[in-house]
N, C-alpha and C positions, 0 to 999 in steps of 0.2 A: 377355451381361450382362443382368440382369433390369431391369425398368422402374424400380425404386427407385434404381438406381445409374447409370441412363443419363444422358448429358449432356443438358442442357436448352437451350431456345431462348435464345441469348445476348442477343437484343434485350430480353427481359423482365428477366432476372436480372442484367444488367449496366447497367441504366438508372441514370444518374447518375454512372457511373464514368468516362465518356469513352473506354471501350474499345470497339473495333470489330474485326470479322473474327477473332474468337477461335475456334480450331478446336473446342474442347470446353470446356463449363462444367458442373461438377457442383455444383448448387445445393442448399443446405440438406439435405445428407445427414445421416442420423441417426448416432449414435455407432458402431454396429456397422459401418455402411457405410464410415465414415471410417477405422476401424481396418483394415478389409479392404484398402482402397486403400493405406493407409500401409505395411502390411506387404508387400503385393504389389509396391509401387514401391521397396522397400528404404529407406524414409525412417526407419523405426523397427522395433523388434522387441518381441515379447510376452515378458513374464516368465512364470514358472511359475504365478503367480496371475492372469494375464490382463491385467496392467497394460501399457500401451503406453509403451515406454522410448525416448526420443529423445536424441540428443547434439547439442549446439549448436556444436561446434567451437571456434573461437577466442573467440567471445563467449559467456561463461558468466554474464553479468550485463548491466545496462544500460550503454549507451555514453554516459555523461553529457556527454562533451565533444563529442559529435556531434549534440546536440539543437539544433534551430533553429526559430524562429518567423518567419513571413514578416512583414516590416515593411510593413504596409498602412495607408493613410490612415484607415480606419474604426476601427482599433484601436490604432494606435501610441502614442497618448497614455495609454492605460490599461494597457499591458503593462509588466511588471517586467523591463526589459531588463538584461542583465548576463551573468554566467557561466552562469546557469541557462537563460535565454531569450536565445540569441544571435540577432542580426538576420540575416535572409536577404532579399536584394532580390527583389521580385516576379518580375522577369525571370529571375533565376537559379532560383527555385523552379519557374517554368513550364518551364524547360529540363530540370530534374530530373524533373518529373512527366511530361513528354513522353517522356524517355528510358525511364523506368520503364514507361510505358504501352506503348511499343514492345517492350520486353522481355516484358511479360506477354502481349501479344497473340499471341506466337509459340508458345504452349504451352498445354496443358490447365490449367484453373484450377478452384479450389474457392472457392465463395462461401458465406457464412453471413449471414443477416439476423437481427439480434438487437436487444434492448433494453439500454440502460443506465439504471437507475433503476426501483426497484420501485414508486414512486408514479407512477401514470399522469399526474398533473398536471405532473410534472417530468422525465419520462423522454425519452430521445432514441432514434431509430431509427438503427441502425448497420449498414452493409453492409461486410463484410470481403471482399476479393478477395486470394487468396493462391495460391502455386504448390504448396503442400504440404498434404496431407490431415491430417497430424498437427497442424499449426498451426491448421487449420480446426476440428479437434476441441478444441484448447486454447481457442479463442474460444467455441465452443459450450458448453464446460464453465464458462467464466469469466463469461460474460454471461447475461442473462435470455433464455430461449428462448420466442419467441412460439408461440401455438397454430397449428395448421394453418390455421384460419380467419383468424387475424391475418396470416398470411403472404400471403394472397390480396391482391394489389394493394399489397404492401408498397413504400413509397417511402422511401428513406433520407433522414434529416436530415444524416448525416455518412457519409463514405466513407473506408475505409482501403485504400490500395493497398499491398500487402505483397509485396515482392520480395526475400526473404532471400538468394537466390543472385546477385543483381545487384550488381556492383561499380561504384560511382559514380565518374564522372570528376570528381574534386574541383575541378580547375582550371576547368572550364567551368561547374560548378554552384555554385561559391562556398562549398563546404563544406570541412571539415577533412581528410577522408580518404575512403576507398572506402565508408564506412558513413555513413548519414544517417537521422536521425529528425526529420522535418520536419512542421510544422503550419501550415496556412493557415486563419486564423479567418474570413476573408472568403469563401473558397471552400468552407469546411466540409469540408476535405480533409486527411487524414493520409497522408504518403508515408514508408514505412519500407523501407530498402534496405541490403543488405550485412551483415546480422546475422541469425542463426538464433534468437537468444534471444527466446522468445515473450513474455516479460514486457514487451517494448516495446509490444505490442499493448494489453495491459491498461492500462499506465500512460499511454499516449497518450490513451485515452478518459477516464481519470481527470483528466488535464490539461484536456481539453475541458469536463468537468463543473465543474471548478474555475474555468473561465472563465465559463460560462453562468450558474450558479446565483446568484452574488452579485448580479447585476443584477435577479434576481427576489426578493431578500431572503431567499434560502435559503442556509444555511451549509454548504458542502461540507467534509468532514472525513476525514482519514487516521487512522482509529481503528477499534477493534472495539466492538461493542455487544451487550448482552444485556438481558433483561427478566425481572422477577420475577413471581410468581403474581398479584400485585395490580396489575400493569401498570406498575410503576416501572422506568424505563429507566436503565441505567448506560452511560456512554461511557468507553472506555479509550484514552487517547492514550499513545504511547510509541515510541521508536526501537528498532531491533534490539538485542536483548539485555536489554531492560528487563522482560520477562515478560508482554507484552501478550496474546499468544495463550494462554499458560498460565493467567493470572489471569482472563481473560474466559471461559474454558471452565469451565462450572459446570453439573453435571447438574440442579441445582435451578432454573437460570435459562436458558431457551431462548436460543439464539444468534440475533441478528438478522443479524449478519455479522461477518467477521473483519478487514476492512481499509478499506472505503470507504463512507461514508454521507453523507446529507444531513439537515439539521435545519431543518424548515419550521414554519409556524404549526400544522400538523396533527400534527407529531411527527417521529420519526426513521425513515428508510428506507434500505435498502441500495441501493447502486448496482449491485451484481453479483448473479449467480446461482450463484457458485461460490467456491471457496477456492483460494489459491495459497500453500501452506504450505512452509516450509523444512524439509527432512527429514534433514539430516545428523545422524547419531547419534540418530535418533528412537527413543524408548524406548516399547515397547508398553504397559508398565504406567503410565508417566507420561502418555502421550498416546494412549489406546486408540482414540479416534474417528479421529484423523488416521492412526494406524497402519492401522486397518481400511479406511479410505477409500483408502489408498495401495496396498493389496494386493488389488485387485479389477479386474474388467474395466470399461473405460470411463474409468479414470483416465489422465492423461498425466503421466509422470515425465520430468523434464529432468536429464540428466547423472548419473543414478543408475547405479551399477555393478551388473551382473548376474553372479552367481557360477555355480558349477557347477550343472547341472540347471535353470538358469533362475531360481534364487533371487535375490532382491534383496539387495544388500549396502549397507545404509544407513550403514555406518561408513566406507566408501571415499570419501575426499576427493581422490583422485589427480587428478581433472579440475578440481574446484572444491569449495569449502566451501558454495557456493550451490546445492546440489541442491534440486530443487523438485518438489512434487506439486500437480497441478491437477485438481480434481474438483468436480462439481456439489454444491450445498448439500444436495440430498436424499440424498447419500451419508452425511450426518451425522444421527444419530438425534434430537438435541435441538435442533430448529430452530424459530424463530418462524414460524408460518404467514404467508405473504405477504411476509415479510421487512420488515414495517412494524410500528411500535408507537407509543405516545404520547410525551409530553414527557419528557425526562430529569429524574430527580430528583437524580442524582449524576454529576459529571464528574470523572474520575480521571486525573491526569497522572502517568505513571510515568517515573521516571528511575533510572538505575543510576549513582549518584555514587561513583566510585572514589576521590575525595578523602576520602570518609568524614565529611563535615561537615554534610550535609543530614539533617534528621530523617526517621524512618521514615514519619511522616504529619504533615501540617499542613493546616489549613483556610485557604483563600484567599478574599480579597475579590474582587469582579469586576475591579478594577484589577490586582490581583496575578495573577489568572487570565489576564488578557490579556497581562501581562508574561511569565509563564512559558510561555504558549502561543506567543507570538511568538518567544521564545528557543529553545524546543524543545531543551532541554539533556539530554545524557547524557555519560558519560566513557568513553573507551577505555582499556584497561589497558596499562600499560607492559610491553613484552616480548611482547605478543601480535601485534603488527603491526610489520613492518619500518619503521624510521625513527622510531619513537616513542622518546622519551627515558626516563629513569629514573622520572619522575613520570607520573601519569595525564594523558591529553590530553583537554581539554574539547572536546566536539563540540556544535555548535549547528545545528539544522535547523529553520528557521522553520516554525511551525505543525505541527511534527512531520512535515513533508512538503515541505521546501523545493524539491526537484527537480521537483515537480509543480505549482508555483504560477505561473500565468501573470500574476497580478496581484500588486501589492506586498503583503507580509505584513500591513501595517496594515489592509488591507481585510478580511481574514479575522479579525484580532484584534478589530476593531470589531463584526463580526457576532457573535463569541462574547460580547463584553461585553454587547451588546444582549440576546442570548438568556438570559444568566445573570441580567440585571437584570429581565427581564420575567416571570419565572416563579419557581416554588418550586424553585430549583436550587442545589445546593451544590457547590463545586469543591474538590478535594483534591489536594495534592501528595503522592505516595507514593514513597519512595526504596527501591528494591530492591537498591541497591548495597552499600556498605561501612559498617561502624560500628566505633567504637573506634580508628580510625586509617585512614590511606589504604591502598590496596592494597599488600600486602607487610608491613603492620604490623597493621592491623585484620582483621576477618573479614567475610565476606559476610552480609548481613542474612538472618536465618532465614526460610525460606519459611513455616514454621509461624506466626511472628509476623506476617508479611505477610498471610497468609490470615486471621488473627485480626483484623487491622486492617480488611481488606475486609469481613469478616462484620459488624463493628461499624458500618462505613459503610453498607453495603447494608441492614442490619437496622434502621437508624435510631437505634441506641443511642448513636452517637458525637456526633451533632449536638446533643443536649441536654446533653452533659457540660460540664465546666469546662475552660477553655483559659487558657494563659498566653503572654505575648508573648516571642518570641525576638528578641534585640536586633540582631543583625547583618543578617539577611535580612528582618526585620520580619514573621516568620511567626507564626501562632497555633498553639501546640502543645497537644494534649490532655493533661490532667494524669493521666488514667488510661484504659487500654484493657484490657478483660478478656483475659487470656492473654498480655499483653506486659509485661515488667518495666519499672518506672518509669525505671531508668537507661538503658534502650534508647530510650525516648520522647524524652529530652533528650540530643542527641548530645554535648554538651560533657561530660556526666557519664560517658559511655562511654569517653572518652579518659583515659589516665593522666597526660598532660601538657596542662593547660588552655591554657598559653601557646602550645604548638605547634598546638593546635586553632584558636586564634584567628588565628594566622599563616596557617594553611592556609585557613581560612574566608574571611579577607579577600582572599587570593589568588584564590579562586574567585569571590568577589563582584566583584572587579575585572575578571575575564574576562567575567562576565555584563554588567557595565556597558559594557565596551568593545564587545562584540558588539551590544548594544542600541543604542548610539550609532551604530554603523556602519549598522545596519538603518534607523534613523530618517533617516540621511543618504542612504539609497538604495543602500547597499552590498549585495553579493551574499551569498547564503547560504553558510555554511561547509560 
């Protein structure tokens, strides 16, 4: 074994982890070295293009019911307790951490020292300890990689103990099952056990940033962001299926990041150094950058099928629809240098309204923006998921990222309201869902029309136009957008039955109100 891949002194690279007497530690290996270890150990295999393909077994997504936060005196009054953040007693967490440390200490380990936060004023230093080389590469791709000089004397602010092969004793550790994703805010420690799904690593640190930054007056956001040639930043919020990735990808506007950002007095900055794209049925023509990044050496693919001759089959969903590609930001050609830019000029909240009653675009006041942000609405389509009825099902995820909020949604909503009120920022609601009727009657909003709307927003042409009030939701609708028919801009005009439109719209409005009332009363996210 050459010097680059030799195990290092455990006393230095495991500082802060509580681990001792570990036989081998492979610290901060580069991508090629991690790929070599992963293939040699049988953790994953290479595709014909050189992509590292791993399969995660039973867990092909996040284990949302197995997430726990330690109930500690220093934080208990500020945590948003409920279904999202389940309480775990300190003694039970300590028992779990000790069991995981005992498991990890008995085998070779891979560590990665990384940053979360492109802005040095708000970044944290993270040390990951894991048993698998491929998951170390996942973290290396996903987070920000320090220089060799920065790695000298690296002391972590937060530690992740990652034991994907360890089955938790639920009875003694106070958790639900053999899987546990746990967070101690006091010890600055994440313990993940019993799941191979690497997305838990990424989202645990996102949860940490969502905890830390509000106390500094910085707004953490689950959104994508890009920037124009004159420095104008646009934020795109939206749940899965709303078009966030597609619409924020613009060759004329460099990408700041595709998923997690902070908004400070200095501007917007990415939390991450990579992308984690869903690739089921990925089309090369529609998404050329993601396609190219997913077909090269250094990328990590989760649960993607490999066909004959080692070719990737991105249409195969036999294991999961949630197939993923994890690659560094520098695999994408049109990236904002440093993953930082100035203040946003436009905030765009995307929704796919399958009820077909929301307009394709509306301008929001700061109060309305806070309301829709806290609501985090989209709609799932009847018939696409087991258990859904004949009508679309409204889905609300507070702040467009409910599962990752350690604090109550109102904390993040107030931060957004302050940011919108303090600068030259306009917020827009953009519906990429249905028009002319609900799903099954109406039709999907034209992508051409949506792109025309975004061009008008980002080009500044829409803000100076004329608007009219929409009576039910209280929204301001533009009277004209170049390239979009007038009957599309006013949703009631696109329905053949205006009475049915009003009935459906009032039904959706009642769902909004019920959800918002529950959130204000302290209810959990949907």
